[in-house]
A tleap script that builds the chain and sets N, CA, C and O, in Angstrom:
source leaprc.protein.ff14SB
mol = sequence {
  NMET THR VAL ALA ASP ASN ALA GLN GLU TYR
  ILE ASP ASP MET ALA ARG LYS ARG GLY TYR
  VAL LEU ASP TYR HIE LYS VAL MET ALA LYS
  GLN ASP PHE GLU VAL LEU GLN ALA ALA ASN
  GLY LEU VAL SER ALA ALA TYR LEU ASP GLU
  ARG THR LEU ASP ARG ARG THR LYS GLU LEU
  ILE PHE ILE VAL SER LEU THR VAL MET ARG
  ALA SER LYS GLY HIE ILE GLN SER HIE ILE
  ARG VAL ALA LEU ASP LEU GLY VAL THR ALA
  ARG GLU ILE LEU GLU ALA ILE GLU ILE ALA
  LEU PRO GLU ALA GLY ILE VAL ALA PHE GLN
  VAL GLY PHE GLU ALA TRP GLN GLU VAL VAL
  GLY ALA ASP GLY LEU GLU PRO THR VAL THR
  ALA HIE GLN GLY GLY ARG CGLY
}
set mol.1.N position { 121.204 131.970 115.561 }
set mol.1.CA position { 120.323 131.040 114.880 }
set mol.1.C position { 120.269 129.820 115.899 }
set mol.1.O position { 121.301 129.216 116.192 }
set mol.2.N position { 119.155 129.515 116.374 }
set mol.2.CA position { 119.140 128.152 117.069 }
set mol.2.C position { 119.180 126.868 116.251 }
set mol.2.O position { 119.138 126.922 115.022 }
set mol.3.N position { 119.235 126.089 116.696 }
set mol.3.CA position { 119.457 124.447 115.892 }
set mol.3.C position { 117.751 124.243 115.362 }
set mol.3.O position { 117.455 123.902 114.217 }
set mol.4.N position { 117.012 124.456 116.164 }
set mol.4.CA position { 115.496 124.570 115.636 }
set mol.4.C position { 115.188 125.287 114.444 }
set mol.4.O position { 114.534 124.914 113.471 }
set mol.5.N position { 115.898 126.642 114.720 }
set mol.5.CA position { 115.644 127.424 113.371 }
set mol.5.C position { 116.279 126.610 112.637 }
set mol.5.O position { 115.547 125.878 111.971 }
set mol.6.N position { 117.739 126.417 112.468 }
set mol.6.CA position { 118.367 126.039 111.487 }
set mol.6.C position { 117.364 124.381 110.830 }
set mol.6.O position { 117.607 123.938 109.707 }
set mol.7.N position { 116.752 123.990 111.372 }
set mol.7.CA position { 116.322 122.714 111.107 }
set mol.7.C position { 115.092 123.011 110.417 }
set mol.7.O position { 114.783 122.246 109.503 }
set mol.8.N position { 114.500 123.768 110.624 }
set mol.8.CA position { 113.316 124.411 110.058 }
set mol.8.C position { 113.518 124.788 108.584 }
set mol.8.O position { 112.841 124.430 107.620 }
set mol.9.N position { 114.935 125.840 108.625 }
set mol.9.CA position { 115.132 126.535 107.568 }
set mol.9.C position { 115.549 125.251 106.089 }
set mol.9.O position { 115.316 125.310 104.882 }
set mol.10.N position { 116.353 124.031 107.097 }
set mol.10.CA position { 116.676 122.981 106.256 }
set mol.10.C position { 115.551 122.182 105.574 }
set mol.10.O position { 115.601 121.911 104.374 }
set mol.11.N position { 114.410 121.766 106.472 }
set mol.11.CA position { 113.361 121.152 105.794 }
set mol.11.C position { 112.495 121.929 104.805 }
set mol.11.O position { 111.893 121.374 103.885 }
set mol.12.N position { 112.460 123.339 105.058 }
set mol.12.CA position { 112.089 124.317 103.834 }
set mol.12.C position { 112.745 124.073 102.819 }
set mol.12.O position { 112.234 124.389 101.745 }
set mol.13.N position { 113.716 123.611 102.824 }
set mol.13.CA position { 115.250 123.744 101.730 }
set mol.13.C position { 114.874 122.846 100.949 }
set mol.13.O position { 114.696 122.921 99.733 }
set mol.14.N position { 114.682 121.550 101.983 }
set mol.14.CA position { 114.376 120.099 101.210 }
set mol.14.C position { 113.185 120.428 100.399 }
set mol.14.O position { 113.213 120.332 99.172 }
set mol.15.N position { 112.154 120.807 101.043 }
set mol.15.CA position { 110.576 120.787 100.300 }
set mol.15.C position { 110.916 122.036 98.680 }
set mol.15.O position { 110.291 121.863 97.634 }
set mol.16.N position { 111.734 122.920 98.803 }
set mol.16.CA position { 111.886 123.486 97.592 }
set mol.16.C position { 112.833 122.429 96.912 }
set mol.16.O position { 112.157 121.660 96.228 }
set mol.17.N position { 113.819 122.216 96.886 }
set mol.17.CA position { 114.863 121.378 96.118 }
set mol.17.C position { 114.048 120.132 95.858 }
set mol.17.O position { 114.030 119.891 94.651 }
set mol.18.N position { 113.435 119.345 96.508 }
set mol.18.CA position { 112.840 117.685 96.467 }
set mol.18.C position { 111.348 118.286 95.661 }
set mol.18.O position { 110.952 117.802 94.601 }
set mol.19.N position { 110.876 119.036 96.145 }
set mol.19.CA position { 109.367 119.082 95.895 }
set mol.19.C position { 108.208 118.075 96.598 }
set mol.19.O position { 107.040 117.780 96.345 }
set mol.20.N position { 109.201 117.717 97.623 }
set mol.20.CA position { 108.289 116.989 98.973 }
set mol.20.C position { 109.360 116.852 99.937 }
set mol.20.O position { 110.554 117.021 99.691 }
set mol.21.N position { 108.790 116.495 101.191 }
set mol.21.CA position { 109.298 116.127 102.436 }
set mol.21.C position { 108.716 115.156 102.914 }
set mol.21.O position { 107.496 115.271 103.028 }
set mol.22.N position { 109.345 113.899 103.351 }
set mol.22.CA position { 108.627 113.030 104.086 }
set mol.22.C position { 108.542 112.847 105.204 }
set mol.22.O position { 109.574 113.140 105.808 }
set mol.23.N position { 107.303 112.270 106.137 }
set mol.23.CA position { 107.245 112.221 107.456 }
set mol.23.C position { 108.421 112.203 108.324 }
set mol.23.O position { 108.723 112.989 109.221 }
set mol.24.N position { 109.246 110.795 107.745 }
set mol.24.CA position { 110.430 110.628 108.506 }
set mol.24.C position { 111.508 112.272 108.467 }
set mol.24.O position { 111.985 112.754 109.495 }
set mol.25.N position { 111.638 112.701 107.487 }
set mol.25.CA position { 112.270 113.861 107.420 }
set mol.25.C position { 112.067 115.368 108.495 }
set mol.25.O position { 112.792 116.273 108.908 }
set mol.26.N position { 110.736 114.988 108.602 }
set mol.26.CA position { 110.428 116.087 109.553 }
set mol.26.C position { 110.439 115.601 111.098 }
set mol.26.O position { 110.611 116.314 112.086 }
set mol.27.N position { 110.250 114.436 111.062 }
set mol.27.CA position { 110.556 114.119 112.715 }
set mol.27.C position { 111.906 114.135 113.058 }
set mol.27.O position { 112.281 114.486 114.176 }
set mol.28.N position { 112.888 113.672 111.903 }
set mol.28.CA position { 114.232 113.425 112.151 }
set mol.28.C position { 114.734 115.038 112.134 }
set mol.28.O position { 115.688 115.319 112.859 }
set mol.29.N position { 114.266 115.842 111.523 }
set mol.29.CA position { 114.669 117.226 111.884 }
set mol.29.C position { 114.567 117.865 113.109 }
set mol.29.O position { 115.403 118.599 113.636 }
set mol.30.N position { 113.720 117.604 113.431 }
set mol.30.CA position { 113.266 117.935 115.271 }
set mol.30.C position { 113.931 117.002 116.279 }
set mol.30.O position { 114.239 117.421 117.394 }
set mol.31.N position { 114.191 115.563 115.849 }
set mol.31.CA position { 114.841 114.937 116.890 }
set mol.31.C position { 116.434 114.144 116.760 }
set mol.31.O position { 117.106 113.474 117.544 }
set mol.32.N position { 116.589 114.538 115.567 }
set mol.32.CA position { 118.054 114.292 115.012 }
set mol.32.C position { 118.672 114.745 113.931 }
set mol.32.O position { 119.159 114.087 113.012 }
set mol.33.N position { 118.612 116.484 114.150 }
set mol.33.CA position { 119.006 117.112 112.792 }
set mol.33.C position { 120.295 116.413 112.144 }
set mol.33.O position { 120.249 115.993 110.988 }
set mol.34.N position { 121.323 116.315 112.850 }
set mol.34.CA position { 122.602 115.905 112.589 }
set mol.34.C position { 122.393 114.619 111.559 }
set mol.34.O position { 122.881 114.549 110.431 }
set mol.35.N position { 121.739 113.832 112.059 }
set mol.35.CA position { 121.949 112.510 111.147 }
set mol.35.C position { 120.692 112.753 109.802 }
set mol.35.O position { 120.626 112.047 108.796 }
set mol.36.N position { 119.878 113.802 110.090 }
set mol.36.CA position { 119.364 113.684 108.845 }
set mol.36.C position { 120.133 114.513 107.768 }
set mol.36.O position { 120.092 114.340 106.550 }
set mol.37.N position { 120.828 115.428 108.450 }
set mol.37.CA position { 121.757 116.613 107.313 }
set mol.37.C position { 122.837 115.012 106.806 }
set mol.37.O position { 123.013 114.809 105.605 }
set mol.38.N position { 123.200 114.432 107.432 }
set mol.38.CA position { 124.489 113.305 106.736 }
set mol.38.C position { 123.687 112.239 105.722 }
set mol.38.O position { 124.013 111.925 104.577 }
set mol.39.N position { 122.370 111.715 106.617 }
set mol.39.CA position { 121.681 111.076 105.126 }
set mol.39.C position { 121.153 111.834 104.176 }
set mol.39.O position { 120.694 111.118 103.286 }
set mol.40.N position { 120.985 113.217 103.923 }
set mol.40.CA position { 120.525 113.967 103.102 }
set mol.40.C position { 121.603 114.383 102.466 }
set mol.40.O position { 121.306 114.846 101.365 }
set mol.41.N position { 122.948 114.417 102.747 }
set mol.41.CA position { 124.013 114.762 102.098 }
set mol.41.C position { 124.201 113.540 101.040 }
set mol.41.O position { 124.600 113.803 99.906 }
set mol.42.N position { 123.930 112.302 101.394 }
set mol.42.CA position { 124.266 110.995 100.323 }
set mol.42.C position { 123.195 111.238 99.187 }
set mol.42.O position { 123.413 111.311 97.978 }
set mol.43.N position { 121.696 111.373 100.011 }
set mol.43.CA position { 120.830 111.771 98.839 }
set mol.43.C position { 120.820 112.843 97.723 }
set mol.43.O position { 120.471 112.612 96.565 }
set mol.44.N position { 121.229 114.013 98.183 }
set mol.44.CA position { 121.763 114.997 97.574 }
set mol.44.C position { 122.662 114.930 96.580 }
set mol.44.O position { 122.423 115.589 95.568 }
set mol.45.N position { 123.813 114.173 96.643 }
set mol.45.CA position { 124.822 113.737 95.796 }
set mol.45.C position { 124.545 112.462 94.704 }
set mol.45.O position { 125.153 112.216 93.662 }
set mol.46.N position { 123.454 111.775 95.299 }
set mol.46.CA position { 123.214 110.618 94.228 }
set mol.46.C position { 122.011 110.866 93.144 }
set mol.46.O position { 121.697 110.344 92.074 }
set mol.47.N position { 121.380 112.159 94.139 }
set mol.47.CA position { 120.029 111.908 93.493 }
set mol.47.C position { 119.663 113.504 92.882 }
set mol.47.O position { 119.406 113.837 91.725 }
set mol.48.N position { 119.745 114.314 94.096 }
set mol.48.CA position { 119.316 115.914 93.711 }
set mol.48.C position { 120.354 116.470 92.825 }
set mol.48.O position { 119.910 117.130 91.886 }
set mol.49.N position { 121.551 116.363 92.901 }
set mol.49.CA position { 122.579 117.109 92.176 }
set mol.49.C position { 122.456 116.580 90.648 }
set mol.49.O position { 122.247 115.439 90.238 }
set mol.50.N position { 122.655 117.791 89.947 }
set mol.50.CA position { 122.857 117.491 88.212 }
set mol.50.C position { 124.078 116.969 87.907 }
set mol.50.O position { 125.083 117.676 87.843 }
set mol.51.N position { 124.081 115.948 87.739 }
set mol.51.CA position { 125.433 115.315 87.138 }
set mol.51.C position { 125.232 114.745 85.647 }
set mol.51.O position { 125.285 115.720 84.896 }
set mol.52.N position { 125.030 113.608 84.937 }
set mol.52.CA position { 125.373 113.023 83.932 }
set mol.52.C position { 123.752 112.901 83.411 }
set mol.52.O position { 123.320 113.169 82.289 }
set mol.53.N position { 122.993 112.401 84.611 }
set mol.53.CA position { 121.655 111.984 84.493 }
set mol.53.C position { 120.744 113.362 84.761 }
set mol.53.O position { 121.052 114.101 85.696 }
set mol.54.N position { 119.604 113.672 83.892 }
set mol.54.CA position { 119.067 114.708 84.557 }
set mol.54.C position { 118.005 114.347 85.404 }
set mol.54.O position { 117.888 113.133 85.572 }
set mol.55.N position { 117.309 114.973 85.904 }
set mol.55.CA position { 116.289 115.074 87.002 }
set mol.55.C position { 115.144 114.213 86.510 }
set mol.55.O position { 114.631 113.326 87.191 }
set mol.56.N position { 114.875 114.454 85.598 }
set mol.56.CA position { 113.371 113.406 85.012 }
set mol.56.C position { 114.034 111.961 85.061 }
set mol.56.O position { 113.535 110.922 85.491 }
set mol.57.N position { 114.945 112.113 84.659 }
set mol.57.CA position { 115.746 110.488 84.482 }
set mol.57.C position { 115.525 109.703 86.015 }
set mol.57.O position { 114.994 108.597 86.110 }
set mol.58.N position { 115.978 110.401 87.043 }
set mol.58.CA position { 116.500 109.929 87.873 }
set mol.58.C position { 115.216 109.892 88.877 }
set mol.58.O position { 115.486 109.369 89.958 }
set mol.59.N position { 114.019 110.294 88.750 }
set mol.59.CA position { 112.658 110.327 88.943 }
set mol.59.C position { 112.015 109.316 88.586 }
set mol.59.O position { 111.083 108.809 89.210 }
set mol.60.N position { 112.504 108.929 87.480 }
set mol.60.CA position { 111.921 107.485 86.856 }
set mol.60.C position { 112.580 106.494 87.575 }
set mol.60.O position { 111.847 105.746 88.222 }
set mol.61.N position { 114.000 106.263 87.634 }
set mol.61.CA position { 114.704 105.233 88.435 }
set mol.61.C position { 114.234 105.309 89.699 }
set mol.61.O position { 113.990 104.258 90.292 }
set mol.62.N position { 114.044 106.450 90.274 }
set mol.62.CA position { 113.715 106.416 91.857 }
set mol.62.C position { 112.259 105.628 91.900 }
set mol.62.O position { 112.002 104.980 92.915 }
set mol.63.N position { 111.373 105.669 90.895 }
set mol.63.CA position { 110.077 105.378 91.165 }
set mol.63.C position { 110.175 103.808 90.548 }
set mol.63.O position { 109.219 103.035 90.488 }
set mol.64.N position { 111.405 103.549 90.151 }
set mol.64.CA position { 111.171 102.063 89.814 }
set mol.64.C position { 111.883 101.090 91.126 }
set mol.64.O position { 111.578 100.002 91.615 }
set mol.65.N position { 113.036 102.150 91.414 }
set mol.65.CA position { 113.747 101.198 92.267 }
set mol.65.C position { 112.565 101.096 93.677 }
set mol.65.O position { 112.450 100.092 94.381 }
set mol.66.N position { 111.633 102.605 93.884 }
set mol.66.CA position { 110.715 101.994 95.156 }
set mol.66.C position { 110.097 100.992 95.123 }
set mol.66.O position { 110.095 100.098 95.969 }
set mol.67.N position { 109.383 101.060 93.920 }
set mol.67.CA position { 108.366 100.226 93.379 }
set mol.67.C position { 109.060 98.328 93.829 }
set mol.67.O position { 108.407 97.492 94.454 }
set mol.68.N position { 110.346 98.148 93.329 }
set mol.68.CA position { 110.719 96.987 93.377 }
set mol.68.C position { 111.246 96.829 95.113 }
set mol.68.O position { 111.642 95.736 95.516 }
set mol.69.N position { 111.201 97.800 95.853 }
set mol.69.CA position { 111.708 97.661 96.859 }
set mol.69.C position { 110.328 97.209 97.796 }
set mol.69.O position { 110.271 96.481 98.787 }
set mol.70.N position { 109.456 97.805 97.204 }
set mol.70.CA position { 108.093 97.667 97.934 }
set mol.70.C position { 107.757 99.050 98.845 }
set mol.70.O position { 107.027 99.186 99.827 }
set mol.71.N position { 108.366 99.755 98.311 }
set mol.71.CA position { 108.148 100.823 99.631 }
set mol.71.C position { 106.594 101.570 99.479 }
set mol.71.O position { 105.751 101.396 98.598 }
set mol.72.N position { 106.554 102.491 100.717 }
set mol.72.CA position { 105.338 102.484 100.980 }
set mol.72.C position { 104.513 103.435 99.963 }
set mol.72.O position { 105.202 104.305 99.431 }
set mol.73.N position { 103.289 103.408 99.648 }
set mol.73.CA position { 102.476 104.131 98.521 }
set mol.73.C position { 102.770 105.539 98.638 }
set mol.73.O position { 102.926 106.214 97.621 }
set mol.74.N position { 102.854 106.010 99.725 }
set mol.74.CA position { 102.777 107.123 99.711 }
set mol.74.C position { 104.252 107.768 99.217 }
set mol.74.O position { 104.303 108.818 98.577 }
set mol.75.N position { 105.368 107.046 99.576 }
set mol.75.CA position { 106.757 107.456 99.292 }
set mol.75.C position { 106.926 107.305 97.408 }
set mol.75.O position { 107.628 108.086 96.765 }
set mol.76.N position { 106.201 106.253 96.826 }
set mol.76.CA position { 106.219 106.038 95.657 }
set mol.76.C position { 105.266 107.322 94.949 }
set mol.76.O position { 105.646 107.903 93.932 }
set mol.77.N position { 104.126 107.618 95.577 }
set mol.77.CA position { 103.681 108.703 94.868 }
set mol.77.C position { 104.114 109.684 94.963 }
set mol.77.O position { 103.804 110.427 94.032 }
set mol.78.N position { 105.062 110.327 96.075 }
set mol.78.CA position { 105.907 111.713 96.356 }
set mol.78.C position { 106.549 111.790 95.317 }
set mol.78.O position { 106.665 112.920 94.843 }
set mol.79.N position { 107.257 110.522 94.521 }
set mol.79.CA position { 108.308 110.769 93.339 }
set mol.79.C position { 107.167 110.882 92.197 }
set mol.79.O position { 107.248 111.864 91.459 }
set mol.80.N position { 106.221 110.062 92.009 }
set mol.80.CA position { 105.320 110.558 90.877 }
set mol.80.C position { 105.076 111.881 90.585 }
set mol.80.O position { 105.182 112.417 89.482 }
set mol.81.N position { 104.688 112.462 91.799 }
set mol.81.CA position { 104.058 113.912 91.530 }
set mol.81.C position { 105.284 114.854 91.182 }
set mol.81.O position { 105.079 115.903 90.571 }
set mol.82.N position { 106.607 114.463 91.588 }
set mol.82.CA position { 107.593 115.256 91.434 }
set mol.82.C position { 108.121 115.012 89.786 }
set mol.82.O position { 108.607 115.882 89.064 }
set mol.83.N position { 107.900 113.723 89.467 }
set mol.83.CA position { 107.772 113.299 88.164 }
set mol.83.C position { 106.875 114.494 87.326 }
set mol.83.O position { 107.223 115.546 86.791 }
set mol.84.N position { 105.934 114.014 87.430 }
set mol.84.CA position { 104.630 114.807 86.875 }
set mol.84.C position { 105.082 116.257 86.476 }
set mol.84.O position { 105.064 116.770 85.358 }
set mol.85.N position { 105.535 116.841 87.793 }
set mol.85.CA position { 105.789 118.154 87.894 }
set mol.85.C position { 106.935 118.632 86.899 }
set mol.85.O position { 107.124 119.807 86.584 }
set mol.86.N position { 107.516 117.769 86.546 }
set mol.86.CA position { 108.980 117.700 86.021 }
set mol.86.C position { 108.562 117.643 84.622 }
set mol.86.O position { 109.488 117.854 83.839 }
set mol.87.N position { 107.538 117.439 84.146 }
set mol.87.CA position { 107.096 117.045 83.000 }
set mol.87.C position { 107.344 115.804 82.167 }
set mol.87.O position { 107.478 115.701 80.947 }
set mol.88.N position { 107.373 114.873 83.139 }
set mol.88.CA position { 107.383 113.316 82.770 }
set mol.88.C position { 105.803 113.091 82.515 }
set mol.88.O position { 104.987 113.487 83.347 }
set mol.89.N position { 105.376 112.383 81.226 }
set mol.89.CA position { 104.008 111.667 81.359 }
set mol.89.C position { 103.664 110.892 82.314 }
set mol.89.O position { 104.463 110.537 83.182 }
set mol.90.N position { 102.231 110.468 82.273 }
set mol.90.CA position { 101.699 109.547 83.020 }
set mol.90.C position { 102.356 108.045 82.732 }
set mol.90.O position { 102.851 107.247 83.527 }
set mol.91.N position { 102.108 107.936 80.796 }
set mol.91.CA position { 102.622 107.042 80.293 }
set mol.91.C position { 103.755 106.606 80.402 }
set mol.91.O position { 103.956 105.393 80.446 }
set mol.92.N position { 104.914 107.669 80.481 }
set mol.92.CA position { 106.089 107.495 80.750 }
set mol.92.C position { 106.513 106.739 82.308 }
set mol.92.O position { 107.393 105.947 82.643 }
set mol.93.N position { 105.674 107.264 82.852 }
set mol.93.CA position { 105.970 106.748 84.359 }
set mol.93.C position { 105.567 105.303 84.423 }
set mol.93.O position { 106.383 104.456 84.787 }
set mol.94.N position { 104.320 104.986 84.077 }
set mol.94.CA position { 103.541 103.653 83.913 }
set mol.94.C position { 104.906 102.705 83.315 }
set mol.94.O position { 105.284 101.758 84.005 }
set mol.95.N position { 105.419 102.935 82.358 }
set mol.95.CA position { 106.342 102.393 81.626 }
set mol.95.C position { 107.478 101.957 82.441 }
set mol.95.O position { 107.901 100.804 82.534 }
set mol.96.N position { 107.902 102.951 82.989 }
set mol.96.CA position { 108.998 102.612 84.010 }
set mol.96.C position { 108.560 101.640 84.991 }
set mol.96.O position { 109.133 100.568 85.182 }
set mol.97.N position { 107.244 102.153 85.780 }
set mol.97.CA position { 106.938 100.835 86.857 }
set mol.97.C position { 106.826 99.400 86.497 }
set mol.97.O position { 106.899 98.440 87.265 }
set mol.98.N position { 106.572 99.396 84.763 }
set mol.98.CA position { 106.524 98.176 84.332 }
set mol.98.C position { 107.813 97.409 84.070 }
set mol.98.O position { 107.810 96.229 83.718 }
set mol.99.N position { 108.879 98.107 84.250 }
set mol.99.CA position { 110.160 97.581 84.117 }
set mol.99.C position { 110.151 96.595 85.721 }
set mol.99.O position { 110.965 95.705 85.968 }
set mol.100.N position { 109.180 96.978 86.519 }
set mol.100.CA position { 109.653 96.026 87.810 }
set mol.100.C position { 109.108 94.474 87.484 }
set mol.100.O position { 109.552 93.516 88.116 }
set mol.101.N position { 108.338 94.360 86.680 }
set mol.101.CA position { 107.567 93.061 86.253 }
set mol.101.C position { 108.548 92.112 86.161 }
set mol.101.O position { 108.718 91.349 87.112 }
set mol.102.N position { 109.322 92.019 85.029 }
set mol.102.CA position { 110.234 90.739 84.952 }
set mol.102.C position { 111.238 90.392 86.170 }
set mol.102.O position { 111.207 89.284 86.704 }
set mol.103.N position { 112.027 91.292 86.528 }
set mol.103.CA position { 112.407 90.949 87.758 }
set mol.103.C position { 112.013 90.929 89.321 }
set mol.103.O position { 112.618 90.285 90.178 }
set mol.104.N position { 111.108 91.591 89.495 }
set mol.104.CA position { 110.399 91.811 90.753 }
set mol.104.C position { 109.149 91.306 90.668 }
set mol.104.O position { 108.728 91.239 91.823 }
set mol.105.N position { 108.432 90.963 89.999 }
set mol.105.CA position { 107.336 90.437 89.555 }
set mol.105.C position { 106.040 91.089 89.906 }
set mol.105.O position { 106.101 92.258 90.285 }
set mol.106.N position { 104.863 90.498 89.835 }
set mol.106.CA position { 103.510 91.171 89.737 }
set mol.106.C position { 102.907 91.877 91.229 }
set mol.106.O position { 102.196 92.882 91.230 }
set mol.107.N position { 103.339 91.146 92.477 }
set mol.107.CA position { 103.612 91.937 93.343 }
set mol.107.C position { 103.974 93.373 93.825 }
set mol.107.O position { 103.262 94.256 94.304 }
set mol.108.N position { 105.443 93.321 93.519 }
set mol.108.CA position { 105.946 94.494 93.686 }
set mol.108.C position { 105.596 95.396 92.546 }
set mol.108.O position { 105.644 96.614 92.718 }
set mol.109.N position { 105.163 94.764 91.120 }
set mol.109.CA position { 104.698 96.189 90.114 }
set mol.109.C position { 103.060 96.481 90.755 }
set mol.109.O position { 102.638 97.634 90.664 }
set mol.110.N position { 102.481 95.787 91.170 }
set mol.110.CA position { 101.060 96.084 91.936 }
set mol.110.C position { 101.075 97.510 93.054 }
set mol.110.O position { 100.222 98.370 93.272 }
set mol.111.N position { 102.504 97.276 93.628 }
set mol.111.CA position { 102.667 98.340 94.636 }
set mol.111.C position { 102.797 99.849 93.837 }
set mol.111.O position { 102.152 100.880 94.027 }
set mol.112.N position { 103.751 99.592 92.990 }
set mol.112.CA position { 103.800 100.890 92.155 }
set mol.112.C position { 102.761 101.181 91.356 }
set mol.112.O position { 102.539 102.389 91.270 }
set mol.113.N position { 102.108 100.534 90.793 }
set mol.113.CA position { 100.864 100.619 89.623 }
set mol.113.C position { 99.836 101.315 90.626 }
set mol.113.O position { 99.283 102.350 90.254 }
set mol.114.N position { 99.573 100.806 91.829 }
set mol.114.CA position { 98.288 101.649 92.591 }
set mol.114.C position { 98.997 102.522 93.058 }
set mol.114.O position { 98.240 103.488 93.146 }
set mol.115.N position { 100.306 102.918 93.544 }
set mol.115.CA position { 100.486 104.438 93.867 }
set mol.115.C position { 100.265 105.546 92.417 }
set mol.115.O position { 99.820 106.686 92.556 }
set mol.116.N position { 100.615 105.034 91.222 }
set mol.116.CA position { 100.618 105.525 90.093 }
set mol.116.C position { 99.025 105.860 89.761 }
set mol.116.O position { 98.629 106.993 89.489 }
set mol.117.N position { 98.355 104.928 89.815 }
set mol.117.CA position { 97.041 105.259 89.612 }
set mol.117.C position { 96.069 106.044 90.206 }
set mol.117.O position { 95.130 106.572 89.610 }
set mol.118.N position { 96.320 106.116 91.445 }
set mol.118.CA position { 95.877 107.115 92.623 }
set mol.118.C position { 96.225 108.260 91.964 }
set mol.118.O position { 95.225 108.925 91.692 }
set mol.119.N position { 97.138 108.696 91.641 }
set mol.119.CA position { 98.020 109.855 91.357 }
set mol.119.C position { 97.233 110.434 90.120 }
set mol.119.O position { 96.563 111.466 90.088 }
set mol.120.N position { 97.472 109.529 89.111 }
set mol.120.CA position { 97.009 110.297 87.764 }
set mol.120.C position { 95.416 109.922 87.454 }
set mol.120.O position { 94.772 110.038 86.411 }
set mol.121.N position { 95.055 109.453 88.695 }
set mol.121.CA position { 93.301 109.442 88.231 }
set mol.121.C position { 92.866 108.076 87.332 }
set mol.121.O position { 91.687 107.729 87.401 }
set mol.122.N position { 93.774 107.315 86.512 }
set mol.122.CA position { 93.484 106.255 85.844 }
set mol.122.C position { 92.735 105.332 86.275 }
set mol.122.O position { 92.833 104.841 87.400 }
set mol.123.N position { 91.689 104.923 85.182 }
set mol.123.CA position { 90.492 103.895 85.103 }
set mol.123.C position { 90.912 102.864 84.236 }
set mol.123.O position { 91.865 102.774 83.462 }
set mol.124.N position { 89.755 101.916 84.613 }
set mol.124.CA position { 89.843 100.660 83.637 }
set mol.124.C position { 88.455 100.518 82.874 }
set mol.124.O position { 87.572 101.350 82.667 }
set mol.125.N position { 88.577 99.047 82.495 }
set mol.125.CA position { 87.383 98.861 81.599 }
set mol.125.C position { 86.731 97.984 82.638 }
set mol.125.O position { 87.356 97.313 83.459 }
set mol.126.N position { 85.536 98.044 82.539 }
set mol.126.CA position { 84.571 96.615 83.271 }
set mol.126.C position { 83.953 95.821 82.533 }
set mol.126.O position { 83.438 96.307 81.526 }
set mol.127.N position { 83.814 94.462 82.767 }
set mol.127.CA position { 83.692 93.437 81.733 }
set mol.127.C position { 82.262 93.595 81.261 }
set mol.127.O position { 81.574 94.100 82.149 }
set mol.128.N position { 81.721 93.380 80.366 }
set mol.128.CA position { 80.318 93.549 79.773 }
set mol.128.C position { 79.751 92.016 79.842 }
set mol.128.O position { 78.635 91.749 79.398 }
set mol.129.N position { 80.414 91.244 80.303 }
set mol.129.CA position { 79.590 89.835 80.490 }
set mol.129.C position { 80.176 89.571 81.954 }
set mol.129.O position { 81.164 90.075 82.488 }
set mol.130.N position { 79.083 88.437 82.538 }
set mol.130.CA position { 79.412 88.071 83.935 }
set mol.130.C position { 80.736 86.967 83.905 }
set mol.130.O position { 81.036 86.049 83.142 }
set mol.131.N position { 81.267 87.457 84.947 }
set mol.131.CA position { 82.665 86.615 85.240 }
set mol.131.C position { 82.000 85.308 85.658 }
set mol.131.O position { 80.942 85.235 86.282 }
set mol.132.N position { 82.815 84.188 85.201 }
set mol.132.CA position { 82.346 83.004 86.285 }
set mol.132.C position { 83.120 82.925 87.394 }
set mol.132.O position { 84.271 83.343 87.522 }
set mol.133.N position { 82.316 82.269 88.340 }
set mol.133.CA position { 83.110 82.179 89.966 }
set mol.133.C position { 84.156 80.874 89.670 }
set mol.133.O position { 83.889 79.964 88.885 }
set mol.134.N position { 85.366 80.976 90.442 }
set mol.134.CA position { 86.391 79.954 90.397 }
set mol.134.C position { 87.007 79.734 89.024 }
set mol.134.O position { 87.272 78.569 88.726 }
set mol.135.N position { 87.318 80.878 87.986 }
set mol.135.CA position { 87.612 80.361 86.755 }
set mol.135.C position { 88.882 80.276 86.599 }
set mol.135.O position { 89.460 80.700 87.600 }
set mol.136.N position { 89.829 79.791 85.507 }
set mol.136.CA position { 91.000 79.587 85.277 }
set mol.136.C position { 91.893 81.004 85.108 }
set mol.136.O position { 91.533 81.892 84.335 }
set mol.137.N position { 92.973 81.086 85.845 }
set mol.137.CA position { 93.871 82.369 85.215 }
set mol.137.C position { 93.415 83.184 84.821 }
set mol.137.O position { 94.088 84.109 84.367 }
savepdb mol mol.pdb
quit
């Protein structure tokens, strides 16, 4: 089996185990497979391997940590989708993202919130009155 075959098998296995594969995984598999394997080993030990915390809990923690770090919307959304696939409710995910508010602030929260809103298709209410220009907070 060639390195390219091994890399492809590895990416396919990542997709099965994680439920997603990020763009950087795909490029690293082709460009520097050895480093991808090393980095993925750490991720497997801390995140994928079942230990004391179950996968649902780890997904919620991952979503919050990515929100606080202001990760890309796509990265956050990949974990939201996995959480939903694992049976975590949209409301539970929102409550987890809300944990970012007191420590990381509204800007970080909005990154996670927008990712969540797009994945779950949440909508809101429109005002029934006309908003004033230049209103207070």
